[in-house]
N, C-alpha and C positions, 0 to 999 in steps of 0.2 A: 218395920221389918229391917233386920240387920242380917246381911248376907256376906259370907266369905265367897267371893266369886271365882276363886281359883285354888283348888287343892287336888290331891291325888289319893287313890286307893290302889293297893296291890297285894296279891299273895306272891311273895318273893320267890323267884326261881332265877338263878344266875343266867340261864340260857335265854330267858325271856326279857331280861333287863340288862342287856350288855352295856348300856351307858352308865350303870353303877359300877365304877371302877374301884381299884384298891384303896383310893383315898376316901371312899364313901361307905366304909364299913358300918357306920352308924345307922344308915338307912337300908342296909341289906337284910331286911326282915319284913314280915307282914305288917301292913298298915291298913286298918279296916275301920268301918264306921264306929265301932265300939271304942277305938282309940281316940277318935276325933271328937266324939259327942261331948265328953266332959270339958274339953278345951273350949269348944264353942259356948257351952252353957256358962262357963266361968266368966266369960266376957260379954254375955248377953246377946250372942248371935243366935238367930232363929233358924239358920240353915246355911247350905253351901252349894256350890256348883262343882261337881267332880269332873276333872279334865283328864283325857286320855294320857297314858304314860308309855304306851307302846303302839307300834304301827301294826295293828292286827284287828281283823273283824271280830275276833273273840273278845276283844276289849269292850266292845259295845254291849254285848250280852252280859258280861261280868258286871259292868257299871250299872246297867239298867236293872239287873237283879238286885243289886244293893239298894238302888233308889226305891224299888218296889217294897223292899223290906224295911227301910229306914226313911220315914217321912221327912226328916230334916235334910236329906239329900234331895234338894228341890229340882235338880236337873243335871244332865250330863252333857259334856262336849266330847264327842267320840271321834273315832277315826274311820274314814272311808277312803278307798282307793279312788280318788277323784279323777285319775287318768284312765280308769277302766271304761270300755265302751258302754257297759250296762249300768253306769253309775246312777242314772235317773231312777231306775227301778229300785236300786238299793236304798237311795235316799227316801223314796216314797214309802218303802217298807219301814224304815227306821222312824221317819217323821210321824207315822201313825201312832207311835207311843208319845204321849204328851210330855214325857220326861226327857225326851231326846231334843236338845236345844241348839246344838251346833256341831261343827266339825273342825278338827285341827289336823294339820300335817306338820311333821317335824322338818320344816324347811331349813332350819339351822344346820341340820345334819346332811343335807343334800350336797354332793360334790359340785353340782352345777349351780353357780351363784345366781344364775338367771332362771332358776327352776320355776319361779312364780309366773314367768311369761311363756312357759311351754304351751303350745296350742292345745294339747290334750288336757292339761291341767286347767287351763282357762275354760275349756268347754265344760269340765266338771263343775267348777265354781259357779258357772252361769246358771246351774240348776238350783242352787241353794235358796235363792230368794223365793222361788215358786213354792217352796215347802216351809217358808218362814224360819229358816235356819241361819244362825250367825256363823261367821267364819273367824276362828282365832288365828292370828298371825304370830308365829313363833320364828323370830329372825334375830340376827346379830346386827350391830350397827353397819357393817359392810353391805348389808342387804337393803338398807333403808331407801336408797334411790330407786332400786328395782321395785321395792314394796310400794312406793308412791305411784310409780307407773302402773303397777298391778291394780292398786286401789282405784285409780282414776278410771279404769275400764268398767267398774261396777258401781256406779253412783247410787243404785237402789239396794245394794247389798250391805248389810250390817257387818262391819269388820272390826275386830277387837284385837288391838295390839297388846300382846303379852309382855310383861316385864320391862316396859319402856324400851324394848329392843335390846336389852342387856348392855347398857353402857358400862365401860370399864371403870367402875367406881373405885376399885382398889388402887388404880393409878391416877385417879382424879381427872380422867380424860373428859373433855367437854366438846371439842371440835374435832372432826366434823359431825359427831353425833348430834349435838344440839341443833345445828343448822338443818340437817336432814330430818330429824325428829319433828321440828317445827313445820317443815314443808309438808310432811305427811299429815300433820294435825290440821292443816288448812282445808283438808277434805272433810266436809261435815258429817259424812257417814262413817268415819273412823273414830272409834273410842279407844280408851287406853286403861289398862289395869296397872294400878300401883301394886305390883307384885314382883316376886323374884329378885328383889334388890339386894338382900343380905348376901346371897351367894355370889354376887358380882363385886362385893366388898372384901375386905380382909377377914377371912373366916375367923369368927370368934374373937376378933380384935378390933372390930369396927366401933365407932361412936355415932350417936344420932346425927351429929353435925356433918358427918361424911355424906349424908343423903340430902341435905337441905337444898343444894343447888338443883338436883335432879327432880325432887318433889315439887319445888317451886316452878321449875321449868315446865313440868307436866301440867300443873294447874294453869299457868299462864297460857300455854299452847292449846290445851283442850277445853279449859273452862270447867265449871262445876257440874255441868250437865253431861260431860263425857268422860268422867273418871270413875273407876270402880276399884274397891279394895279387894285384894286377894293375898292370901298368906303364902301360897306355894308350899304348904305343908304336904308331906313331911320333908320335901327337899330342903326347905329352909332350915331344918335341924342340922344340916351340915355346917352352917355358919352362925347359928344362934342356939342358945341354951334351951329355948322353949318356944312353943307357939305363942305364949303370952308376950314374950319379948318382941317377937316379930310384929304382932298386932299392935302392941303399944308404941312401937316406933312410928307407925302411921297415925294411930290415935292421938299421940302427943303432938305430932306435927299439925294435925287437923284441928287441934284445940283452938287455933287462931281463926278458923273459919266460922261462918255463921251457922247457927243450928240447922237451918235449911240445907246448907251446903254439906254439912256432915251427914245428914240423913240421906242425901243423894249418894254421896261417896260410899257409905257403908251399907247400902241396901236398895234404895229406890231406883238408882240407875241400873243396877243388876236386874232388878225385877222387870224394868221396862225392856232392857236390851235382850234379856233371855226369856221374856214372856212368862214370868213366873206367876202362878195363881196367887 
């Protein structure tokens, strides 16, 4: 099984996707399963995990409908207002659909840099494990210390760090990202997606060598059992010419790993973590 564990679908409307700014005209259009299917097939991928791209309950029904129609969409990571008093009922409703695999909140956009430690948010996250749902962590390097404290509160909860916490690859920054990234990795219930890297590099001017330190650090910190490949398509198209180039960046780096480690990275870990059939 080969799985892209992180990509997005949308029917574009400027009012719904305000984070797509004037620099991002290339992705200011619809991106749907019919666009992704040939890209996956060309590289031998069997399926994908669709991740929310807007903070709206409507997003869940949109993504679930696509997953019901397209079998290669193996699961979705949706959005739920985890601060809402009635969040447990909403999670129970969504988890009744086997395609609903997890929840993500756009913590990187919250003005409160300690948002992860808000009491109402913590109460919401505490319900996820009961329904077998993962939580995807979307943060910047400045949030990593708070993210470690947050993660330590939930030792039974599967936590998935997206995009290596977005290190500043374009500037070659390593510290304090590396130190705090490794501290988070010490918690065994946290896993990490090798995703979203090209958009943190020099758009359309990066070289594979730019990522070596960050990929090697992720492998050393998390080990082969806790890494997942994700393309971050179509956002990755802002910084790369094609889906293939993004995927081959990680495929080529992983060529030095054992066959068993590559199988885990490109599918088996995602199948375990997101409970894929």
